[in-house]
C-alpha positions in Angstrom: -23.1 -9.9 307.5 -23.0 -9.9 304.2 -23.9 -6.4 302.6 -27.0 -6.1 300.1 -25.2 -3.8 297.8 -28.0 -3.6 295.6 -30.1 -2.2 298.1 -27.4 0.2 299.3 -26.7 1.2 295.7 -30.6 2.7 295.5 -29.9 4.2 299.1 -27.2 6.0 297.6 -27.5 7.0 293.9 -30.0 9.3 294.5 -28.1 11.6 296.8 -26.4 15.1 295.1 -22.7 14.7 296.1 -20.0 16.8 295.6 -16.2 17.3 296.7 -17.6 18.5 300.1 -21.2 19.2 301.4 -23.8 17.6 303.2 -24.3 15.2 300.4 -20.9 13.3 300.8 -21.4 13.6 304.2 -24.2 11.8 304.1 -23.0 9.0 302.2 -19.9 8.2 304.4 -22.5 8.1 307.2 -24.7 5.6 305.0 -21.6 3.5 304.4 -20.2 3.6 307.8 -23.1 0.7 308.4 -21.3 -1.5 306.0 -17.7 -0.7 306.3 -17.0 0.5 309.8 -14.7 3.6 308.7 -14.0 6.6 311.1 -15.2 10.3 309.2 -12.5 12.8 309.5 -12.7 16.8 308.7 -10.4 19.2 307.6 -11.4 22.8 307.5 -11.9 24.8 304.5 -9.0 27.5 303.9 -6.8 25.0 305.1 -3.4 24.7 302.9 -2.8 21.2 301.4 0.6 21.3 299.4 -0.1 23.4 296.4 -4.0 23.7 297.1 -6.6 25.2 299.4 -9.2 22.9 300.9 -12.7 24.5 299.3 -15.7 25.6 301.0 -19.0 23.3 301.6 -21.4 23.2 298.7 -24.9 22.6 299.3 -27.6 22.3 296.7 -31.2 23.2 297.9 -32.9 23.2 294.4 -32.2 24.4 291.0 -34.7 24.8 288.0 -35.3 26.5 284.7 -38.8 27.6 284.1 -40.4 29.7 280.6 -42.1 33.1 280.8 -45.2 31.4 281.9 -43.4 29.8 285.0 -43.9 26.1 283.5 -40.9 24.0 285.0 -38.4 23.0 281.7 -35.7 21.2 284.2 -35.4 20.6 287.8 -32.9 19.2 290.0 -35.5 17.5 292.0 -35.7 15.2 289.0 -32.1 14.7 288.4 -29.5 16.5 290.0 -27.3 16.3 287.1 -29.3 19.6 286.1 -27.3 22.0 287.9 -23.3 22.7 287.3 -21.9 21.1 290.2 -20.4 23.7 292.7 -22.3 26.4 290.9 -23.0 30.0 292.6 -26.3 30.5 293.5 -28.4 32.7 290.6 -32.0 34.0 290.3 -32.9 35.9 287.3 -34.6 36.4 284.1 -33.0 35.8 281.1 -33.2 35.8 277.1 -32.4 32.8 275.1 -28.9 34.2 273.9 -27.7 35.1 277.5 -29.0 31.9 279.3 -27.5 29.6 276.2 -24.0 31.0 277.5 -24.6 29.0 281.0 -26.5 25.7 279.4 -24.3 22.5 279.3 -25.2 20.0 276.6 -23.9 17.4 274.7 -25.2 17.4 270.8 -23.6 13.7 270.3 -25.8 12.6 273.0 -28.9 14.1 272.7 -30.8 12.4 275.4 -27.9 12.5 278.2 -28.0 14.8 280.8 -24.0 15.7 280.9 -22.1 16.3 284.2 -20.1 19.3 285.1 -18.3 20.9 287.6 -16.4 24.3 288.4 -14.9 23.7 292.2 -12.4 26.1 291.7 -13.9 28.9 289.6 -16.9 31.2 290.3 -19.5 30.0 288.0 -23.4 29.2 288.0 -24.9 26.7 285.3 -27.3 24.8 284.5 -27.0 20.9 282.3 -29.6 19.5 280.4 -30.2 17.0 277.1 -29.2 18.3 273.7 -32.9 17.1 272.9 -34.1 19.7 275.4 -32.0 22.5 274.6 -33.4 22.2 271.2 -36.8 22.7 272.2 -35.9 26.1 274.0 -37.4 29.1 271.8 -35.0 32.1 270.8 -37.3 34.7 271.0 -38.7 33.7 274.8 -37.0 34.7 278.2 -36.4 32.4 280.9 -37.2 32.2 284.4 -33.1 30.9 286.4 -33.3 29.8 290.1 -30.4 28.5 291.4 -30.3 27.8 295.2 -27.1 27.0 296.5 -24.9 28.0 299.5 -21.2 27.9 299.5 -19.6 28.6 303.0 -16.7 27.8 305.4 -17.0 24.1 306.5 -15.2 21.2 305.6 -14.0 18.4 303.3 -14.7 15.0 305.0 -13.5 11.1 304.2 -13.6 7.9 305.9 -11.1 5.5 306.2 -10.4 2.3 308.3 -8.0 -0.5 309.2 -8.8 -4.1 309.0 -5.7 -5.3 311.1 -3.4 -8.2 310.0 -0.4 -10.0 311.4 1.9 -7.0 310.1 1.5 -3.4 310.9 2.6 -3.3 306.4 -0.2 -1.7 304.8 -2.0 -2.5 301.5 -4.3 0.4 301.0 -7.7 0.4 298.8 -8.9 3.9 298.2 -11.8 5.3 296.0 -13.8 8.2 295.5 -17.1 9.1 296.9 -17.8 12.8 295.2 -19.9 12.8 291.9 -24.0 13.2 292.3 -26.3 10.3 290.7 -24.1 8.2 289.0 -23.4 4.6 288.7 -20.3 3.2 287.6 -17.9 6.4 287.9 -19.3 6.7 291.4 -20.7 4.0 293.5 -19.2 1.0 291.6 -15.8 1.9 293.4 -17.4 2.1 297.1 -19.6 -1.0 296.8 -16.8 -3.3 295.3 -14.8 -1.8 298.2 -17.2 -2.8 301.0 -17.6 -6.6 299.5 -13.5 -6.7 299.5 -13.7 -5.6 303.1 -15.7 -8.8 303.8 -14.0 -10.7 302.0 -10.4 -10.1 303.6 -12.4 -9.9 307.2 -13.7 -13.6 306.7 -9.9 -14.8 306.2 -8.9 -17.1 309.5 -5.3 -14.9 308.9 -4.3 -11.7 307.0 -0.2 -11.1 306.8 -1.0 -7.5 306.0 -3.0 -4.5 307.4 -5.4 -3.5 304.7 -6.5 0.1 304.7 -9.8 1.3 303.2 -9.8 5.0 302.4 -13.4 6.9 301.0 -12.8 10.3 300.1 -13.7 13.4 297.6 -11.4 12.7 294.1 -8.1 14.8 293.7 -8.3 17.5 296.7 -9.3 14.4 299.2 -6.4 12.4 298.5 -4.2 15.3 298.5 -5.6 16.3 302.0 -5.1 12.7 302.9 -1.8 12.7 301.8 -1.2 15.9 303.4 -1.6 14.3 306.8 -0.7 10.6 306.5 2.0 10.6 303.1 4.6 10.4 305.5 3.4 7.0 307.6 2.7 5.5 304.4 5.8 5.8 302.7 7.0 4.2 305.6 4.0 1.2 306.0 2.5 0.8 302.5 3.4 -2.9 300.4 1.3 -1.4 297.8 -1.9 -0.1 297.1 -4.8 0.1 294.7 -7.4 2.6 293.7 -10.9 1.2 292.6 -13.1 3.1 290.1 -15.8 2.1 287.1 -15.8 -1.3 288.4 -19.6 -2.2 287.1 -19.2 -2.1 283.6 -19.9 -4.3 280.9 -16.6 -5.3 280.1 -15.5 -8.8 281.6 -11.8 -8.1 282.3 -10.6 -6.1 285.1 -7.8 -3.2 283.9 -4.7 -2.6 285.9 -3.1 1.1 285.4 0.3 0.1 286.5 2.2 2.7 289.2 4.5 5.3 288.5 7.2 3.0 289.6 6.6 1.0 286.6 6.8 3.6 284.5 10.4 4.8 285.3 11.5 1.5 285.3 11.7 0.5 289.1 8.7 -2.4 289.0 6.8 -2.6 292.6 5.5 -6.1 293.5 1.8 -4.8 292.8 2.9 -4.2 289.2 4.9 -7.6 289.0 1.3 -9.4 290.1 -0.8 -7.4 287.6 1.6 -8.6 284.9 1.5 -11.9 285.9 -2.3 -12.1 285.7 -2.8 -9.8 282.2 -0.5 -12.6 281.3 -1.8 -15.9 282.7 -5.4 -15.0 283.1 -5.8 -12.7 279.7 -9.1 -13.6 279.9 -9.9 -11.9 282.7 -7.3 -9.4 283.3 -5.2 -6.9 281.2 -3.1 -3.9 282.0 -2.2 -0.3 281.0 0.7 1.7 281.4 0.9 4.4 284.2 0.2 8.2 283.0 -0.2 11.4 284.9 -2.5 12.7 282.6 -5.6 10.9 283.0 -6.9 8.7 285.8 -8.0 9.0 289.4 -6.3 9.1 292.6 -3.5 7.1 291.9 -2.1 10.3 289.8 -1.7 12.1 293.9 -0.4 8.5 295.3 2.1 8.3 292.5 3.4 11.6 292.5 6.9 12.1 292.4 7.4 13.3 296.2 5.6 10.2 297.2 6.0 7.7 294.8 3.8 5.1 296.1 3.6 1.4 294.9 0.0 2.2 293.7 -1.9 0.9 290.8 -5.6 1.6 289.7 -8.4 -1.5 289.1 -11.3 -0.8 286.3 -13.5 -2.2 284.3 -14.9 -0.7 281.2 -13.7 -0.3 277.8 -9.9 0.4 277.2 -9.2 3.2 278.7 -11.9 3.7 281.6 -12.2 7.3 280.8 -14.1 8.9 278.6 -14.1 5.9 276.3 -17.5 4.6 277.1 -20.5 7.0 276.3 -22.4 6.9 279.3 -19.2 8.6 281.2 -20.1 11.5 283.3 -23.5 11.4 282.1 -26.8 11.0 283.2 -27.0 7.3 281.0 -24.2 6.2 283.8 -27.0 4.3 286.0 -27.8 0.9 287.2 -29.2 0.1 283.8 -25.5 0.5 282.6 -23.4 -0.7 285.7 -24.6 -4.1 286.8 -24.5 -5.2 290.3 -23.4 -8.8 289.0 -20.5 -7.1 287.5 -19.5 -5.2 290.7 -19.6 -8.7 292.5 -17.4 -10.4 290.0 -14.8 -7.5 290.1 -14.8 -7.9 294.3 -14.0 -11.4 293.4 -11.3 -10.9 290.6 -9.6 -8.2 293.0 -9.6 -10.3 295.9 -7.9 -12.9 293.7 -5.1 -10.5 293.5 -5.0 -9.6 297.0 -4.6 -13.2 297.9 -1.7 -13.6 295.8 -0.3 -10.4 297.1 -0.6 -12.2 300.7 1.1 -15.4 299.5 3.8 -12.9 298.1 5.0 -11.8 301.2 7.7 -14.8 301.8 9.8 -16.6 299.9 9.2 -20.4 299.5 11.7 -22.8 300.3 11.4 -26.5 300.5 12.2 -28.3 303.9 14.3 -30.8 301.9 17.0 -29.0 300.4 19.9 -31.6 299.5 18.5 -34.0 296.9 15.1 -34.2 296.0 12.6 -35.3 298.8 11.0 -38.9 298.6 7.4 -38.2 297.4 6.2 -41.4 297.3 6.1 -41.4 301.3 3.3 -38.7 301.1 1.5 -40.4 298.0 2.6 -37.6 295.9 4.4 -39.5 293.5 3.1 -42.8 291.4 3.0 -45.9 293.5 3.8 -47.7 289.8 5.9 -46.4 287.6 4.9 -47.5 284.3 4.6 -46.5 280.6 0.8 -47.3 280.9 -0.3 -44.3 282.3 -3.6 -45.4 283.1 -2.2 -47.5 285.8 -2.0 -45.8 289.4 -2.5 -46.3 292.9 -5.8 -46.2 294.4 -5.1 -43.6 297.0 -2.6 -41.5 295.0 -3.1 -37.6 295.4 -1.3 -36.7 291.6 -3.7 -36.6 288.8 -1.4 -36.7 286.0 2.3 -36.5 285.1 2.1 -32.9 284.6 1.2 -32.1 288.0 3.9 -34.3 289.0 6.5 -32.4 287.2 5.2 -28.6 288.2 5.3 -30.1 292.0 9.3 -31.3 290.7 9.9 -28.2 289.2 8.5 -26.0 292.2 10.3 -27.7 294.9 13.8 -27.4 292.6 12.8 -23.7 292.4 11.9 -23.3 296.4 15.1 -22.3 297.4 14.1 -19.1 299.5 14.8 -16.8 297.0 11.9 -16.6 295.0 8.2 -15.8 295.5 5.1 -17.6 294.5 4.8 -15.1 291.3 8.4 -15.3 290.3 8.1 -19.4 290.2 4.7 -19.0 288.3 6.9 -16.8 285.9 9.2 -18.9 285.5 7.4 -22.1 284.8 5.0 -20.0 282.4 2.1 -20.6 284.3 -1.0 -18.7 286.4 -0.3 -18.3 289.8 -3.9 -20.0 290.4 -2.8 -23.0 289.1 0.1 -22.9 291.3 -1.9 -22.4 294.5 -3.1 -25.7 295.0 0.0 -27.4 294.6 1.7 -25.4 297.3 -1.3 -26.0 299.4 -0.8 -29.5 299.0 2.8 -29.4 299.7 2.4 -27.0 302.8 0.1 -29.8 304.1 2.6 -32.8 303.3 5.5 -30.2 305.5 7.2 -30.1 302.2 7.3 -26.6 301.8 
């Protein structure tokens, strides 16, 4: 059954999520109805490399009221109004004292910013700059932040879709932001659609591992437990983020391996798509200074062949005004864009499947007699309009590709190597390969 990701978005969007707590727990359980993830728990206080698993955070309600009790902002209306992971606080403050704990974006006067303080004790509220300017300096204000921080668990979900091989293709995304669309839900929604597309394949060479976790601390915790086995079994991986924006192109951030001169298969395929399918794909170099969980997967101790996929203006982080604000909503993130992202990435993964083997022609001694397979013009003439009624070859160019492909199919090259050599898109070569396989020539 195909998931209605539009309806699922509407169910997930209002939930106040954080890196731990009931928001992410509830969201993982909802998603498990569409993607059969198993949810794992890691106790607060556990040491994971140089980090410690944090406590659980729960928001009951946060609001700001004037001295007459009139509510100005309320987390029940928008959960971005509270500093994520805020300490509880109740008190009456002057404008001067209050303003030290208010977060706004002057350049986006109508936007509520998303602000966090996961690892340092703070309390705070967030509001639009327009709302902030309406506060009176000679007035006292009532702050009510009802949150709870307690020992508990960090939770993540994972599922393996089995293939012929134990070799893993890892697809990872995060689920820890509150009510934001492109920067939160587009990744998991794309993942669900990819799961459905991959599940529908008659054959899968690789096993596909789907991972949903809180960003950064989640991938660090996951690697602490599973990193050694990933190093042994991973074929490649991709982090899914910001995939519902207005851009038509998928932007692949290459892996650290490419950065240090050791290109992985996923890097090679990403570069191929950017060069020969440039209307739909582009690449950007790896950097450890920004991005998402690929920073952890590609860290020196693991150095996994993991790239990142995003779809926004280049680069995806902080370079679109809606980023980390209340403006990142369903009006900005289009469901149709998520669906297209899933189709584009699925095409990439199909190429990964095909590149699992080197291509070798069944006839290596001289070229095969293509006319026996109706793969060569029955009438060889300068008049290109003449061709046999049962001819399968549309034009001389396609015939030239077949002859070149068979010459290159010596068992030493995969489909991307041959496509790069011929300077054509792998997507143009796939149907020709299928034709040759059908005719038992590859």
